[in-house]
C-alpha angles and dihedrals in degrees: 000000000000119000089252094053089049091052089050095047091049090052095047104036105018120217109296118219089236090054094243139065114250113259089229092058094045088046091055092055093042101097137107131241095266130173121236115250087221099052121028100207096043126094119220126227116202103194139004118285115045092071084101089072102024098052094052091048086047092052091048091044091054090049089055097046097042100040110019102040130088097214120111097210104057094179096055110059130155127252087253091051091048088053092048098045095045097050093046089050091052092045087050092054091047091048093053089050094054115105098161125119115224091033121261125171119191122204123197107215148142124282107284125239113264114246132199093223108070089197095057123074109213114250094219120089092193109120112241106177109038132013100033115208092263095046089048089063089051100046119123129206097281093040091049095052094043092064102040114118130195119227120193126211120193102206141020100261089050088051096050091046090052096045091051091047087058099053093122090052093055087049094051130096094278099036098115091052097043088052092048093047086049091056091049096048090047091050095045126245094242093048091054091048090053088054102044113090095216109026086191091065108083122226086246120049108242093215107037100020096229120146115246127240090257091056092050092047092048087057095043103041108009091248124099096212116149100227139071100209124102119266125342128313129201116224124177090335092310121117108227110198122220136168119305105185138045106266123228092231123028138234129214124173136200086224088076094057087053087052093243092123143349119232114220129231093261091071101021092057109038132173096259126037096256127113134185105221117211125206126179090279112010147046126221134165131246116192146160137176091236100118090182085079088071098038115125108284118267121236091262095050089048089051090051091051097048092045090051088051088068090047100059089165090056093233093150091241142062133211107268088238087076095051090095092053094048089050092049093048088056093045090243118148104283109175112140099251091050093048091051089052090052092049092054093048095045093042105035091160096052096237091145097240138101117215118221093225092053093045092052091044090054104042102023104027092156107071094215095185117152092208112111121238094253137359140170119271136182134206127205130199115176096199110100094215091056094059130077109273087000091280115136106233138137120267113226128216150143125255125207115193110197133191123249093280118095105285120234093231127058122192132184120288105247135161092251089053093045091050091048092050091067082072101029108025093195103038118142122197126204110187127198093225126077090242131047114249117265124250088197 
């Protein structure tokens, strides 16, 4: 194993106490990026673990199919379209990870076939020396890492051409890992270590096989930071890195509904209406074609966000002593006499608190949200066992995003809904299936 391979292995897998990564864990990550036979634009995940790579790729894949392609039927694409859109998606993720000036992209791949023409690169990605096609299927952890080669591309067009030529490699047994290693090599091992909060924590959990938040963030944003809030925060003299730019696709997590974390606007309000959903153990994708969901926030939505920033516990109210700060933050009239008048009006019983709902009714009575009353939504879960009849396909539904008043429709409290409520507190979901889609 080369020094570079060893550095990548330590970063991804850590240094297990037994000295070796378990065969079962490596086996769960040993799969290609393959499309479902039941849903031609959906990638399939065979076992738990690699969703940390597959779900982000799926999210960007959907972005490119829904918003960048000409085809009218986005669910029924040809094999050639599958090849084109998957490879352009992988290139896009690699481009976002590249920090090098001048540009240099690195692909982790198999040994390439020999060619008699020294100026011509072979088109085939099929290994011809070692390993043979059969041996590739039988490779264990050590064997796999002993034959990986690094291929360097010097510009974006070279990268895209190479990624396209390696389509069969991305689909083969180790496609997910080869793509992950390509992202890491392109980003740079030292750059990743500088962004990760705890470099002793590997990108893949050595016990359960889940990808870390740093790994998810690397694929979604190009930055391997460990947190989901906006910007950097100082804590006990340590600088903790967060997300600095609006992401193309979003991220929401059930952990926020359980008060373990709070996702910032950069991930919660992406450029396209596609969100990776995180549960305790798995990643899935929620998406819609309704671009109004990612339109610039209305004044009432801004007011809700600012108010909630003064209510970190999400109680739905703030102490009346903070009313002046909230009003200032929203550029409302905030001289002391007027603030005291508003305190009396918003808290007539003198309880010392200001309710979010009352505040919005007083200052932003017209709910000027641009979000339609209802719109079609879809949920993707790549695990076969999490789908009806073990066939990976999208679950269709209708979403209703209400205001802060009591909604007319009440649907079941499900993990998917609780996850989405961290973005839209009063969302209701009506699925076309008998059971709600699974987050796990």
